[in-house]
N, CA, C and O atoms as a CHARMM CRD file, in Angstrom:
* protein
*
  260
    1    1 MET  N    -52.12600   3.97700  30.31300 PROA 1      0.00000
    2    1 MET  CA   -52.45600   2.64900  30.78700 PROA 1      0.00000
    3    1 MET  C    -53.97900   2.51400  30.76300 PROA 1      0.00000
    4    1 MET  O    -54.69000   3.44000  31.15300 PROA 1      0.00000
    5    2 GLU  N    -54.46600   1.39600  30.31900 PROA 2      0.00000
    6    2 GLU  CA   -55.90100   1.16900  30.33300 PROA 2      0.00000
    7    2 GLU  C    -56.39200   1.09600  31.75800 PROA 2      0.00000
    8    2 GLU  O    -55.65300   0.68300  32.65200 PROA 2      0.00000
    9    3 SER  N    -57.64200   1.49600  31.98000 PROA 3      0.00000
   10    3 SER  CA   -58.13100   1.58500  33.35300 PROA 3      0.00000
   11    3 SER  C    -58.33800   0.21200  33.99400 PROA 3      0.00000
   12    3 SER  O    -58.12900   0.07500  35.19900 PROA 3      0.00000
   13    4 GLY  N    -58.73500  -0.79500  33.24200 PROA 4      0.00000
   14    4 GLY  CA   -58.96000  -2.12600  33.81700 PROA 4      0.00000
   15    4 GLY  C    -57.70700  -2.72600  34.42700 PROA 4      0.00000
   16    4 GLY  O    -57.71400  -3.08100  35.60500 PROA 4      0.00000
   17    5 PRO  N    -56.62600  -2.85000  33.65600 PROA 5      0.00000
   18    5 PRO  CA   -55.39000  -3.38200  34.23700 PROA 5      0.00000
   19    5 PRO  C    -54.81200  -2.49700  35.33700 PROA 5      0.00000
   20    5 PRO  O    -54.21700  -3.00500  36.28700 PROA 5      0.00000
   21    6 ALA  N    -54.97900  -1.17700  35.21900 PROA 6      0.00000
   22    6 ALA  CA   -54.46300  -0.27800  36.26100 PROA 6      0.00000
   23    6 ALA  C    -55.21100  -0.48700  37.57200 PROA 6      0.00000
   24    6 ALA  O    -54.60200  -0.48500  38.64200 PROA 6      0.00000
   25    7 ILE  N    -56.51000  -0.66600  37.49700 PROA 7      0.00000
   26    7 ILE  CA   -57.29500  -0.90400  38.70900 PROA 7      0.00000
   27    7 ILE  C    -56.91300  -2.24500  39.32500 PROA 7      0.00000
   28    7 ILE  O    -56.73900  -2.34500  40.54000 PROA 7      0.00000
   29    8 PHE  N    -56.78100  -3.27500  38.49400 PROA 8      0.00000
   30    8 PHE  CA   -56.40800  -4.59400  38.99700 PROA 8      0.00000
   31    8 PHE  C    -55.03200  -4.56200  39.65500 PROA 8      0.00000
   32    8 PHE  O    -54.86900  -5.04200  40.77700 PROA 8      0.00000
   33    9 ALA  N    -54.04400  -4.00000  38.96700 PROA 9      0.00000
   34    9 ALA  CA   -52.68500  -3.94200  39.50900 PROA 9      0.00000
   35    9 ALA  C    -52.64800  -3.10000  40.77700 PROA 9      0.00000
   36    9 ALA  O    -51.98000  -3.46400  41.74500 PROA 9      0.00000
   37   10 GLY  N    -53.35700  -1.97900  40.77800 PROA 10     0.00000
   38   10 GLY  CA   -53.39900  -1.13000  41.96300 PROA 10     0.00000
   39   10 GLY  C    -53.99100  -1.84600  43.15300 PROA 10     0.00000
   40   10 GLY  O    -53.48400  -1.72100  44.26800 PROA 10     0.00000
   41   11 MET  N    -55.06600  -2.60100  42.93300 PROA 11     0.00000
   42   11 MET  CA   -55.69200  -3.34600  44.02800 PROA 11     0.00000
   43   11 MET  C    -54.77800  -4.45600  44.54000 PROA 11     0.00000
   44   11 MET  O    -54.68800  -4.67700  45.74700 PROA 11     0.00000
   45   12 VAL  N    -54.10500  -5.15100  43.63500 PROA 12     0.00000
   46   12 VAL  CA   -53.19800  -6.22500  44.04900 PROA 12     0.00000
   47   12 VAL  C    -52.06400  -5.65600  44.89600 PROA 12     0.00000
   48   12 VAL  O    -51.76400  -6.18000  45.96900 PROA 12     0.00000
   49   13 PHE  N    -51.43600  -4.58800  44.41600 PROA 13     0.00000
   50   13 PHE  CA   -50.34600  -3.98300  45.17600 PROA 13     0.00000
   51   13 PHE  C    -50.83200  -3.44200  46.51700 PROA 13     0.00000
   52   13 PHE  O    -50.17200  -3.63500  47.53800 PROA 13     0.00000
   53   14 ALA  N    -51.97500  -2.77000  46.52100 PROA 14     0.00000
   54   14 ALA  CA   -52.48700  -2.18000  47.76000 PROA 14     0.00000
   55   14 ALA  C    -52.86100  -3.26200  48.77400 PROA 14     0.00000
   56   14 ALA  O    -52.54500  -3.13700  49.95700 PROA 14     0.00000
   57   15 LEU  N    -53.52300  -4.31000  48.32400 PROA 15     0.00000
   58   15 LEU  CA   -53.90300  -5.38500  49.23900 PROA 15     0.00000
   59   15 LEU  C    -52.66900  -6.11100  49.77800 PROA 15     0.00000
   60   15 LEU  O    -52.58900  -6.40600  50.97100 PROA 15     0.00000
   61   16 PHE  N    -51.72100  -6.39400  48.90800 PROA 16     0.00000
   62   16 PHE  CA   -50.50300  -7.07800  49.35800 PROA 16     0.00000
   63   16 PHE  C    -49.72600  -6.21000  50.34300 PROA 16     0.00000
   64   16 PHE  O    -49.30600  -6.68900  51.39600 PROA 16     0.00000
   65   17 GLY  N    -49.53600  -4.94500  50.00800 PROA 17     0.00000
   66   17 GLY  CA   -48.78500  -4.05400  50.88400 PROA 17     0.00000
   67   17 GLY  C    -49.46200  -3.86600  52.22600 PROA 17     0.00000
   68   17 GLY  O    -48.80700  -3.90800  53.26700 PROA 17     0.00000
   69   18 GLY  N    -50.77100  -3.66100  52.20800 PROA 18     0.00000
   70   18 GLY  CA   -51.49900  -3.49700  53.46500 PROA 18     0.00000
   71   18 GLY  C    -51.46500  -4.75500  54.30700 PROA 18     0.00000
   72   18 GLY  O    -51.25200  -4.69000  55.51800 PROA 18     0.00000
   73   19 ALA  N    -51.67300  -5.89600  53.67800 PROA 19     0.00000
   74   19 ALA  CA   -51.66000  -7.16200  54.41100 PROA 19     0.00000
   75   19 ALA  C    -50.26500  -7.44800  54.98200 PROA 19     0.00000
   76   19 ALA  O    -50.14800  -7.93500  56.10700 PROA 19     0.00000
   77   20 LEU  N    -49.22600  -7.15400  54.22900 PROA 20     0.00000
   78   20 LEU  CA   -47.86700  -7.37800  54.71500 PROA 20     0.00000
   79   20 LEU  C    -47.55300  -6.48500  55.91400 PROA 20     0.00000
   80   20 LEU  O    -46.92200  -6.92800  56.87300 PROA 20     0.00000
   81   21 LEU  N    -47.99300  -5.23100  55.85700 PROA 21     0.00000
   82   21 LEU  CA   -47.74800  -4.33000  56.97900 PROA 21     0.00000
   83   21 LEU  C    -48.52700  -4.75900  58.22000 PROA 21     0.00000
   84   21 LEU  O    -48.00000  -4.71000  59.33200 PROA 21     0.00000
   85   22 VAL  N    -49.77600  -5.17900  58.03400 PROA 22     0.00000
   86   22 VAL  CA   -50.57500  -5.63900  59.17700 PROA 22     0.00000
   87   22 VAL  C    -49.96700  -6.91200  59.76200 PROA 22     0.00000
   88   22 VAL  O    -49.83500  -7.03300  60.98000 PROA 22     0.00000
   89   23 TRP  N    -49.60200  -7.85000  58.90900 PROA 23     0.00000
   90   23 TRP  CA   -49.01700  -9.10500  59.38000 PROA 23     0.00000
   91   23 TRP  C    -47.71500  -8.85000  60.13600 PROA 23     0.00000
   92   23 TRP  O    -47.47600  -9.44700  61.18500 PROA 23     0.00000
   93   24 THR  N    -46.87800  -7.96500  59.60400 PROA 24     0.00000
   94   24 THR  CA   -45.61700  -7.64400  60.26600 PROA 24     0.00000
   95   24 THR  C    -45.87400  -7.00400  61.63100 PROA 24     0.00000
   96   24 THR  O    -45.21400  -7.34400  62.61300 PROA 24     0.00000
   97   25 ALA  N    -46.82400  -6.08800  61.69100 PROA 25     0.00000
   98   25 ALA  CA   -47.13900  -5.42700  62.96000 PROA 25     0.00000
   99   25 ALA  C    -47.65200  -6.42100  63.99800 PROA 25     0.00000
  100   25 ALA  O    -47.29100  -6.33400  65.17200 PROA 25     0.00000
  101   26 VAL  N    -48.48700  -7.36100  63.57500 PROA 26     0.00000
  102   26 VAL  CA   -49.00500  -8.36600  64.50100 PROA 26     0.00000
  103   26 VAL  C    -47.87700  -9.25400  65.01100 PROA 26     0.00000
  104   26 VAL  O    -47.81200  -9.54900  66.20500 PROA 26     0.00000
  105   27 ARG  N    -46.99300  -9.68000  64.12000 PROA 27     0.00000
  106   27 ARG  CA   -45.86900 -10.53100  64.53300 PROA 27     0.00000
  107   27 ARG  C    -44.94800  -9.80000  65.51200 PROA 27     0.00000
  108   27 ARG  O    -44.48300 -10.39300  66.48600 PROA 27     0.00000
  109   28 VAL  N    -44.68600  -8.53500  65.26300 PROA 28     0.00000
  110   28 VAL  CA   -43.81900  -7.76300  66.15100 PROA 28     0.00000
  111   28 VAL  C    -44.50400  -7.55700  67.49600 PROA 28     0.00000
  112   28 VAL  O    -43.86600  -7.67200  68.54200 PROA 28     0.00000
  113   29 ARG  N    -45.78800  -7.25600  67.47200 PROA 29     0.00000
  114   29 ARG  CA   -46.52600  -7.02000  68.71900 PROA 29     0.00000
  115   29 ARG  C    -46.57600  -8.27100  69.59000 PROA 29     0.00000
  116   29 ARG  O    -46.52300  -8.17600  70.81600 PROA 29     0.00000
  117   30 GLN  N    -46.67800  -9.44400  68.96400 PROA 30     0.00000
  118   30 GLN  CA   -46.71200 -10.70100  69.71300 PROA 30     0.00000
  119   30 GLN  C    -45.30500 -11.22700  70.01300 PROA 30     0.00000
  120   30 GLN  O    -45.14800 -12.30800  70.58200 PROA 30     0.00000
  121   31 ARG  N    -44.30300 -10.46900  69.63200 PROA 31     0.00000
  122   31 ARG  CA   -42.89500 -10.84800  69.82300 PROA 31     0.00000
  123   31 ARG  C    -42.56400 -12.18300  69.15400 PROA 31     0.00000
  124   31 ARG  O    -41.79300 -12.97900  69.68900 PROA 31     0.00000
  125   32 GLU  N    -43.14000 -12.41400  68.00400 PROA 32     0.00000
  126   32 GLU  CA   -42.86300 -13.59200  67.17900 PROA 32     0.00000
  127   32 GLU  C    -41.89100 -13.18800  66.07500 PROA 32     0.00000
  128   32 GLU  O    -41.86100 -12.02100  65.68300 PROA 32     0.00000
  129   33 PRO  N    -41.10000 -14.12200  65.56900 PROA 33     0.00000
  130   33 PRO  CA   -40.17600 -13.76800  64.48400 PROA 33     0.00000
  131   33 PRO  C    -40.92600 -13.49400  63.17800 PROA 33     0.00000
  132   33 PRO  O    -41.90600 -14.16600  62.85700 PROA 33     0.00000
  133   34 VAL  N    -40.45700 -12.52000  62.45200 PROA 34     0.00000
  134   34 VAL  CA   -41.03700 -12.21200  61.14700 PROA 34     0.00000
  135   34 VAL  C    -40.49900 -13.18900  60.11000 PROA 34     0.00000
  136   34 VAL  O    -41.23000 -13.61100  59.21400 PROA 34     0.00000
  137   35 ALA  N    -39.23000 -13.54800  60.22900 PROA 35     0.00000
  138   35 ALA  CA   -38.60400 -14.53400  59.34900 PROA 35     0.00000
  139   35 ALA  C    -37.68600 -15.40700  60.18800 PROA 35     0.00000
  140   35 ALA  O    -36.95000 -14.90500  61.03700 PROA 35     0.00000
  141   36 GLN  N    -37.72600 -16.69100  59.95600 PROA 36     0.00000
  142   36 GLN  CA   -36.90400 -17.62700  60.71200 PROA 36     0.00000
  143   36 GLN  C    -35.44200 -17.54800  60.26900 PROA 36     0.00000
  144   36 GLN  O    -35.14800 -17.49400  59.07500 PROA 36     0.00000
  145   37 GLY  N    -34.54600 -17.54200  61.22900 PROA 37     0.00000
  146   37 GLY  CA   -33.13000 -17.59000  60.92200 PROA 37     0.00000
  147   37 GLY  C    -32.53300 -16.28000  60.44500 PROA 37     0.00000
  148   37 GLY  O    -31.42000 -16.26700  59.91900 PROA 37     0.00000
  149   38 VAL  N    -33.24900 -15.17500  60.61700 PROA 38     0.00000
  150   38 VAL  CA   -32.76100 -13.86900  60.17000 PROA 38     0.00000
  151   38 VAL  C    -32.79700 -12.92800  61.36600 PROA 38     0.00000
  152   38 VAL  O    -33.59800 -13.11400  62.28200 PROA 38     0.00000
  153   39 SER  N    -31.95900 -11.94900  61.36000 PROA 39     0.00000
  154   39 SER  CA   -31.96300 -10.94700  62.41900 PROA 39     0.00000
  155   39 SER  C    -33.35400 -10.31500  62.53100 PROA 39     0.00000
  156   39 SER  O    -33.92500  -9.91900  61.51500 PROA 39     0.00000
  157   40 PRO  N    -33.90600 -10.21200  63.73500 PROA 40     0.00000
  158   40 PRO  CA   -35.24400  -9.61800  63.89100 PROA 40     0.00000
  159   40 PRO  C    -35.34000  -8.19700  63.34700 PROA 40     0.00000
  160   40 PRO  O    -36.33900  -7.83400  62.72700 PROA 40     0.00000
  161   41 VAL  N    -34.32300  -7.40700  63.57300 PROA 41     0.00000
  162   41 VAL  CA   -34.35400  -6.02200  63.08600 PROA 41     0.00000
  163   41 VAL  C    -34.34000  -5.99200  61.56100 PROA 41     0.00000
  164   41 VAL  O    -35.08100  -5.22700  60.94400 PROA 41     0.00000
  165   42 ALA  N    -33.50500  -6.81800  60.96100 PROA 42     0.00000
  166   42 ALA  CA   -33.41600  -6.85000  59.49800 PROA 42     0.00000
  167   42 ALA  C    -34.71800  -7.34800  58.87000 PROA 42     0.00000
  168   42 ALA  O    -35.17200  -6.80000  57.86600 PROA 42     0.00000
  169   43 SER  N    -35.31500  -8.38000  59.45500 PROA 43     0.00000
  170   43 SER  CA   -36.53800  -8.92300  58.86600 PROA 43     0.00000
  171   43 SER  C    -37.70800  -7.95000  58.98900 PROA 43     0.00000
  172   43 SER  O    -38.50700  -7.81900  58.06100 PROA 43     0.00000
  173   44 VAL  N    -37.81400  -7.26800  60.12800 PROA 44     0.00000
  174   44 VAL  CA   -38.88500  -6.27300  60.29300 PROA 44     0.00000
  175   44 VAL  C    -38.67000  -5.11000  59.33800 PROA 44     0.00000
  176   44 VAL  O    -39.61800  -4.62700  58.71900 PROA 44     0.00000
  177   45 THR  N    -37.43500  -4.66400  59.21800 PROA 45     0.00000
  178   45 THR  CA   -37.13300  -3.54400  58.32200 PROA 45     0.00000
  179   45 THR  C    -37.43900  -3.89400  56.87500 PROA 45     0.00000
  180   45 THR  O    -38.06400  -3.10800  56.16200 PROA 45     0.00000
  181   46 LEU  N    -37.00800  -5.05900  56.44200 PROA 46     0.00000
  182   46 LEU  CA   -37.23100  -5.46500  55.05500 PROA 46     0.00000
  183   46 LEU  C    -38.71900  -5.68000  54.76900 PROA 46     0.00000
  184   46 LEU  O    -39.20500  -5.27200  53.71400 PROA 46     0.00000
  185   47 ALA  N    -39.44100  -6.30700  55.68200 PROA 47     0.00000
  186   47 ALA  CA   -40.87200  -6.53300  55.47900 PROA 47     0.00000
  187   47 ALA  C    -41.63900  -5.21200  55.45300 PROA 47     0.00000
  188   47 ALA  O    -42.55100  -5.03700  54.64600 PROA 47     0.00000
  189   48 THR  N    -41.27200  -4.29200  56.32900 PROA 48     0.00000
  190   48 THR  CA   -41.93200  -2.98700  56.34400 PROA 48     0.00000
  191   48 THR  C    -41.62700  -2.21800  55.07100 PROA 48     0.00000
  192   48 THR  O    -42.51800  -1.60000  54.48800 PROA 48     0.00000
  193   49 LEU  N    -40.39300  -2.25100  54.64200 PROA 49     0.00000
  194   49 LEU  CA   -40.01000  -1.56500  53.40000 PROA 49     0.00000
  195   49 LEU  C    -40.76000  -2.15100  52.20100 PROA 49     0.00000
  196   49 LEU  O    -41.24200  -1.40300  51.35000 PROA 49     0.00000
  197   50 ALA  N    -40.86100  -3.46800  52.12800 PROA 50     0.00000
  198   50 ALA  CA   -41.58900  -4.10400  51.02900 PROA 50     0.00000
  199   50 ALA  C    -43.06500  -3.72600  51.05500 PROA 50     0.00000
  200   50 ALA  O    -43.65800  -3.49800  50.00100 PROA 50     0.00000
  201   51 GLY  N    -43.66800  -3.65500  52.24100 PROA 51     0.00000
  202   51 GLY  CA   -45.07000  -3.25400  52.34900 PROA 51     0.00000
  203   51 GLY  C    -45.29600  -1.82600  51.90500 PROA 51     0.00000
  204   51 GLY  O    -46.26800  -1.53400  51.20800 PROA 51     0.00000
  205   52 VAL  N    -44.40500  -0.93400  52.30400 PROA 52     0.00000
  206   52 VAL  CA   -44.53600   0.47600  51.91700 PROA 52     0.00000
  207   52 VAL  C    -44.33500   0.64500  50.41200 PROA 52     0.00000
  208   52 VAL  O    -45.04900   1.41900  49.77500 PROA 52     0.00000
  209   53 VAL  N    -43.37700  -0.06700  49.84600 PROA 53     0.00000
  210   53 VAL  CA   -43.14100   0.00900  48.39800 PROA 53     0.00000
  211   53 VAL  C    -44.36000  -0.51700  47.63300 PROA 53     0.00000
  212   53 VAL  O    -44.75400   0.06500  46.62300 PROA 53     0.00000
  213   54 ALA  N    -44.95400  -1.60900  48.10600 PROA 54     0.00000
  214   54 ALA  CA   -46.13500  -2.14900  47.44400 PROA 54     0.00000
  215   54 ALA  C    -47.30100  -1.15800  47.51600 PROA 54     0.00000
  216   54 ALA  O    -48.02000  -0.97700  46.53300 PROA 54     0.00000
  217   55 LEU  N    -47.48900  -0.52000  48.66500 PROA 55     0.00000
  218   55 LEU  CA   -48.54000   0.49600  48.77000 PROA 55     0.00000
  219   55 LEU  C    -48.26500   1.68300  47.84800 PROA 55     0.00000
  220   55 LEU  O    -49.18900   2.22500  47.24200 PROA 55     0.00000
  221   56 ALA  N    -47.01300   2.08500  47.74300 PROA 56     0.00000
  222   56 ALA  CA   -46.65600   3.18300  46.84300 PROA 56     0.00000
  223   56 ALA  C    -46.91600   2.81100  45.38200 PROA 56     0.00000
  224   56 ALA  O    -47.39700   3.63700  44.60600 PROA 56     0.00000
  225   57 LEU  N    -46.60300   1.57900  45.01200 PROA 57     0.00000
  226   57 LEU  CA   -46.88600   1.13200  43.64000 PROA 57     0.00000
  227   57 LEU  C    -48.38700   1.08800  43.37500 PROA 57     0.00000
  228   57 LEU  O    -48.83900   1.44900  42.28900 PROA 57     0.00000
  229   58 GLY  N    -49.15700   0.64700  44.36400 PROA 58     0.00000
  230   58 GLY  CA   -50.60800   0.65300  44.21700 PROA 58     0.00000
  231   58 GLY  C    -51.14200   2.05900  44.02300 PROA 58     0.00000
  232   58 GLY  O    -52.01000   2.29500  43.18200 PROA 58     0.00000
  233   59 THR  N    -50.62000   2.98800  44.80400 PROA 59     0.00000
  234   59 THR  CA   -51.03600   4.38900  44.65900 PROA 59     0.00000
  235   59 THR  C    -50.64900   4.92700  43.29300 PROA 59     0.00000
  236   59 THR  O    -51.42500   5.64800  42.66600 PROA 59     0.00000
  237   60 TRP  N    -49.46400   4.58700  42.83000 PROA 60     0.00000
  238   60 TRP  CA   -49.02200   5.03700  41.51000 PROA 60     0.00000
  239   60 TRP  C    -49.94600   4.48600  40.42200 PROA 60     0.00000
  240   60 TRP  O    -50.30500   5.20400  39.48900 PROA 60     0.00000
  241   61 CYS  N    -50.32700   3.22000  40.54300 PROA 61     0.00000
  242   61 CYS  CA   -51.23300   2.62400  39.55600 PROA 61     0.00000
  243   61 CYS  C    -52.56900   3.35400  39.52900 PROA 61     0.00000
  244   61 CYS  O    -53.13500   3.57900  38.45900 PROA 61     0.00000
  245   62 PHE  N    -53.07700   3.72700  40.70700 PROA 62     0.00000
  246   62 PHE  CA   -54.35400   4.42200  40.77100 PROA 62     0.00000
  247   62 PHE  C    -54.25700   5.84400  40.20200 PROA 62     0.00000
  248   62 PHE  O    -55.25100   6.37300  39.70400 PROA 62     0.00000
  249   63 THR  N    -53.08300   6.46300  40.26900 PROA 63     0.00000
  250   63 THR  CA   -52.94200   7.79800  39.68700 PROA 63     0.00000
  251   63 THR  C    -52.85000   7.74600  38.16600 PROA 63     0.00000
  252   63 THR  O    -52.99700   8.77600  37.51000 PROA 63     0.00000
  253   64 ARG  N    -52.61300   6.58000  37.59800 PROA 64     0.00000
  254   64 ARG  CA   -52.51500   6.42700  36.14900 PROA 64     0.00000
  255   64 ARG  C    -53.87100   6.27700  35.47600 PROA 64     0.00000
  256   64 ARG  O    -53.94100   6.14800  34.25400 PROA 64     0.00000
  257   65 LEU  N    -54.94200   6.29300  36.24800 PROA 65     0.00000
  258   65 LEU  CA   -56.28200   6.10400  35.65900 PROA 65     0.00000
  259   65 LEU  C    -56.68900   7.25100  34.79600 PROA 65     0.00000
  260   65 LEU  O    -57.78400   7.24100  34.23300 PROA 65     0.00000
């Protein structure tokens, strides 16, 4: 993989994953719903899983440099 696109993709995934995890943590801490009309446990679990997967993809992109 070329280094330019790998750096860009890695940064996008890392920023999205980190922001999603921070946003989810803030919503849970304030006892606000993460998603409207969905089970609180399911929405927190899915949002956390998506954030971790995005961070893992970002890390994978950075290892391809």
